C-alpha positions in Angstrom: -12.7 0.4 84.7 -13.0 2.0 81.4 -13.0 0.4 77.8 -10.3 -1.9 76.4 -7.1 0.1 75.7 -7.3 -0.7 72.0 -11.0 0.1 71.9 -12.1 -3.5 71.1 -15.1 -5.2 72.2 -13.6 -8.7 72.8 -15.7 -11.3 74.8 -14.7 -11.1 78.5 -16.4 -14.1 79.8 -16.7 -14.0 83.7 -14.4 -11.0 83.9 -15.8 -7.6 85.7 -17.2 -5.3 83.2 -14.8 -3.0 81.6 -11.7 -5.3 82.1 -9.2 -5.4 79.3 -8.1 -8.8 78.4 -5.0 -7.4 76.3 -3.4 -6.2 79.3 -2.5 -9.9 80.2 0.2 -11.8 78.0 -1.7 -15.1 78.6 -3.8 -17.1 80.9 -3.4 -17.0 84.9 -3.0 -19.6 87.3 -4.8 -19.0 90.5 -4.6 -20.8 93.9 -8.1 -20.5 95.0 -7.7 -21.4 98.5 -11.0 -21.7 100.1 -12.5 -23.5 97.1 -9.7 -26.1 97.5 -8.6 -26.0 94.0 -6.2 -24.5 91.2 -7.7 -22.9 88.1 -6.1 -21.4 85.1 -8.0 -18.5 83.6 -7.7 -17.0 80.1 -7.4 -13.3 79.7 -11.1 -13.3 78.5 -12.2 -15.1 81.7 -12.5 -18.5 80.6 -11.5 -21.4 82.9 -9.0 -23.6 81.1 -8.0 -26.1 83.6 -8.9 -26.9 87.1 -7.5 -29.1 89.5 -8.5 -31.2 91.2 -11.4 -32.4 89.0 -13.4 -35.6 89.6 -10.8 -38.6 89.7 -7.8 -36.5 89.9 -7.0 -37.4 93.4 -5.9 -41.2 94.5 -7.8 -42.9 97.1 -7.4 -41.5 100.4 -5.7 -38.2 98.9 -6.5 -34.7 99.8 -5.8 -31.2 98.3 -6.9 -28.6 100.6 -6.5 -24.8 101.2 -3.6 -24.4 98.5 -2.2 -20.8 98.9 0.2 -20.5 96.2 1.1 -22.3 93.0 3.7 -21.7 90.3 4.8 -23.5 87.3 8.2 -25.2 87.0 10.9 -23.4 84.8 10.1 -25.9 82.0 6.3 -25.4 82.3 5.5 -29.2 82.7 4.7 -29.1 86.4 3.0 -27.1 89.0 4.1 -26.8 92.5 1.5 -25.8 95.2 1.9 -24.9 98.8 -0.9 -25.7 101.4 0.2 -23.6 104.1 -2.6 -24.3 106.4 -2.5 -28.1 105.7 1.3 -28.3 106.1 2.2 -30.1 102.8 3.9 -29.1 99.4 2.2 -30.7 96.3 4.0 -31.1 92.8 1.4 -31.7 90.1 1.6 -32.9 86.6 -1.1 -30.9 84.9 -1.0 -33.1 81.7 -2.0 -36.1 83.6 -4.0 -34.0 86.4 -2.1 -36.0 89.1 0.0 -35.2 92.2 3.4 -36.8 91.5 5.3 -35.7 94.6 4.4 -34.7 98.2 6.7 -33.1 100.8 5.0 -32.9 104.3 2.0 -34.7 106.1 -1.4 -33.2 105.4 -2.8 -31.7 108.6 0.2 -32.7 110.7 2.9 -29.6 111.3 6.4 -30.7 112.5 10.0 -29.6 112.1 11.6 -33.3 111.4 12.5 -34.6 108.3 9.7 -34.9 105.9 7.5 -32.4 107.8 6.8 -28.5 107.5 4.8 -26.0 109.2 3.0 -23.5 107.3 5.0 -23.9 104.0 4.7 -21.0 101.8 5.6 -20.1 98.2 7.5 -23.1 97.0 9.3 -23.2 93.7 10.8 -25.9 91.4 14.3 -25.1 90.3 15.7 -26.3 86.9 18.0 -28.6 89.0 14.9 -30.5 90.2 15.3 -29.0 93.8 12.4 -27.2 95.6 12.9 -24.1 97.6 10.4 -23.5 100.1 9.7 -20.8 103.0 8.6 -22.9 106.1 7.1 -20.1 108.1 6.5 -21.4 111.6 9.8 -23.2 111.9 11.5 -19.9 110.7 13.8 -21.5 108.0 14.3 -22.1 104.2 14.3 -25.6 103.1 15.8 -27.2 99.8 14.3 -30.4 98.8 15.3 -32.7 96.2 12.3 -35.1 95.2 11.9 -37.8 95.3 13.5 -37.7 99.0 11.8 -36.6 101.9 14.6 -35.3 103.7 16.0 -31.7 103.1 19.3 -31.3 101.2 20.0 -28.1 103.2 18.4 -25.6 105.1 18.9 -21.9 105.7 18.1 -20.4 109.2 17.9 -22.1 112.5 14.8 -24.3 113.1 12.6 -22.4 115.7 14.9 -19.3 116.1 12.5 -16.7 114.5 14.3 -13.6 114.9 16.0 -11.4 112.2 19.8 -12.1 112.5 21.3 -11.8 109.0 23.3 -14.9 108.2 21.8 -16.8 111.1 18.0 -16.9 111.4 14.8 -15.4 109.8 12.0 -13.9 111.3 9.1 -16.2 109.9 10.1 -15.9 106.3 7.1 -16.0 104.0 8.5 -16.0 100.5 12.0 -16.7 98.7 11.9 -15.5 95.1 14.5 -15.4 92.3 16.4 -12.4 91.2 18.1 -11.8 87.8 21.6 -12.1 89.1 20.9 -15.5 90.7 20.4 -14.1 94.1 17.3 -14.7 96.3 15.1 -12.1 97.9 13.5 -13.5 101.3 10.7 -11.7 103.1 10.4 -11.9 106.9 7.1 -11.1 108.6 8.9 -10.4 112.0 10.3 -6.8 111.7 9.1 -6.4 108.3 12.3 -7.3 106.7 13.4 -7.9 103.0 16.5 -9.7 102.4 19.0 -10.5 99.6 21.0 -13.7 99.5 23.6 -14.6 97.1 23.5 -18.1 95.2 25.6 -19.7 97.9 23.2 -18.3 100.6 25.3 -15.5 102.0 23.2 -12.6 103.3 24.1 -9.3 101.4 21.8 -6.7 102.2 18.4 -6.1 104.3 15.8 -3.5 103.8 12.2 -2.4 104.9 9.3 -2.0 102.4 8.3 1.6 103.4 5.2 1.9 105.7 4.3 -2.0 105.8 2.7 -3.8 108.6 2.9 -7.4 107.3 5.2 -7.6 103.8 4.5 -10.5 101.8 6.0 -12.5 98.9 8.6 -9.6 97.8 10.0 -10.2 94.0 12.1 -8.4 91.7 10.6 -6.1 89.1 14.0 -5.4 87.4 17.6 -5.1 89.1 17.6 -2.8 92.0 13.6 -2.5 92.0 11.5 -4.8 94.2 7.6 -5.5 94.4 5.9 -6.4 97.5 2.2 -6.3 99.3 1.1 -5.5 102.7 -1.0 -8.4 103.9 -3.4 -6.0 105.8 -6.7 -4.4 105.6 -6.6 -1.9 103.9 -3.7 -3.3 102.0 -1.1 -1.9 99.8 1.0 -2.8 96.8 4.5 -1.1 96.6 7.5 -0.8 94.4 10.9 0.1 96.0 14.6 0.1 95.7 16.8 -2.3 97.4 17.9 0.8 99.4 14.2 0.9 100.5 13.2 4.1 98.8 9.6 4.0 97.7 8.8 4.3 94.0 5.1 3.7 93.7 2.4 2.7 96.2 -1.2 1.6 95.4 -3.4 1.8 98.5 -6.7 3.0 97.6 -9.3 3.6 100.4 -13.0 3.1 100.9 -14.8 0.5 98.8 -11.6 0.4 96.3 -9.5 -0.8 99.3 -7.4 -3.9 99.1 -8.1 -6.5 101.6 -5.1 -8.8 102.5 -3.3 -9.0 99.3 -0.8 -11.6 99.5 1.3 -11.6 96.3 1.9 -9.2 93.2 3.8 -9.9 89.9 5.0 -7.6 87.6 3.6 -8.0 84.0 5.5 -7.2 80.7 3.7 -4.3 80.0 4.6 -2.5 83.3 1.1 -3.4 85.1 0.9 -5.3 88.0 -1.1 -8.6 88.7 -2.1 -9.4 92.2 -4.4 -11.6 94.2 -6.7 -9.4 96.5 -7.3 -12.4 98.9 -10.1 -11.3 101.1 -11.8 -9.4 98.4 -12.1 -12.7 96.6 -10.5 -11.5 93.2 -7.4 -11.3 91.2 -6.8 -7.9 89.5 -4.4 -6.3 87.5 -3.5 -2.7 88.3 -2.0 0.0 86.0 0.6 1.9 87.8 0.4 4.7 85.5 -3.2 5.6 86.2 -3.7 3.7 89.4 -6.7 1.9 87.9 -7.8 -1.8 88.0 -7.9 -2.5 84.4 -8.8 -6.4 84.6 -10.6 -8.4 87.3 -11.5 -12.1 87.7 -13.9 -12.5 90.8 -16.7 -10.6 92.3 -15.4 -7.9 94.9 -16.4 -9.0 98.3 -18.5 -12.0 97.0 -17.0 -15.4 97.5 -18.0 -18.2 95.4 -17.3 -21.4 93.5 -19.0 -20.9 90.1 -17.0 -19.8 87.2 -16.4 -16.1 87.6 -16.1 -16.4 91.4 -13.3 -17.2 93.8 -13.1 -17.7 97.5 -10.0 -16.3 99.0 -7.6 -16.7 96.3 -4.1 -16.8 97.8 -1.5 -16.8 94.9 -1.2 -16.1 91.2 1.4 -17.1 88.5 1.4 -16.5 84.8 1.0 -19.3 82.4 4.2 -20.4 80.3 6.1 -18.9 78.8 5.5 -16.0 81.1 5.5 -18.0 84.1 7.7 -16.7 87.3 10.2 -19.4 87.2 10.5 -19.2 83.4 11.3 -15.2 83.6 14.5 -16.5 85.7 15.1 -19.8 84.3 18.9 -18.8 83.1 19.7 -17.8 86.8 17.3 -19.7 89.0 18.8 -21.6 91.8 18.4 -22.5 95.3 20.8 -20.7 97.8 
């Protein structure tokens, strides 16, 4: 890393030296998986909010291994998937309370009210939830406060890539500008596009990936995904599967199981580098890390440290669901 792009010497709190806070438009929400918490971090590296703090959980309630967290389209709620605890939680940040749950902590299942490794749940403006249910090989649409799916896409337990019929272990379903949804399938390294009514329109492969994760749209026709591997990679590619940019450093700079990357308004890319215990911003023009929270290869729970961070979102008004609010809908 070099000096800030604007030459300033702003305080960087708990950031890696050389980080440039100006590359971020605002705070970052981090699902700090193995610390069993969500934190919101300012561009300067200060922790602005954490969940759960003491007293936030009701008696008997748990909040374990959050792997992804996203703001709602109105910015008033946060939805977190706890993939390895088999539950989806909706949190009211203003009250620091869980206000809705789907699934049973520690009890995987396929019947109504149960999930098995849920991933990347998103709240729609309609109030519905769209979630990838990995081990059940389906997408679920849920409408709180009910605990029964409104509908599902894919056949429960049918884990092959069969367009229009089944999904091969889907690990993400993200909005696109035209109201479509992009789905990532682990089995076979597939990326699919579905219309607003759930029809399959195309499938492609991220070039050279072994384990694609959480594909999302940069702009119409251009997708962004990560290779959840060691060494890992970040790529942008067209809906036809043509590679546009690849970031896959080697040696001590190598990515270690990155699981999600999001485009930033300035053209940079925000990603959680899970097993390196850091969240970083990469400048695709220079292939340099220009911002980092967390200590590379060193897990911890103190401020400035992370432990297997598995998900990120930008705070409002730049949150993923807010970017697509005008067309966001569940297929």
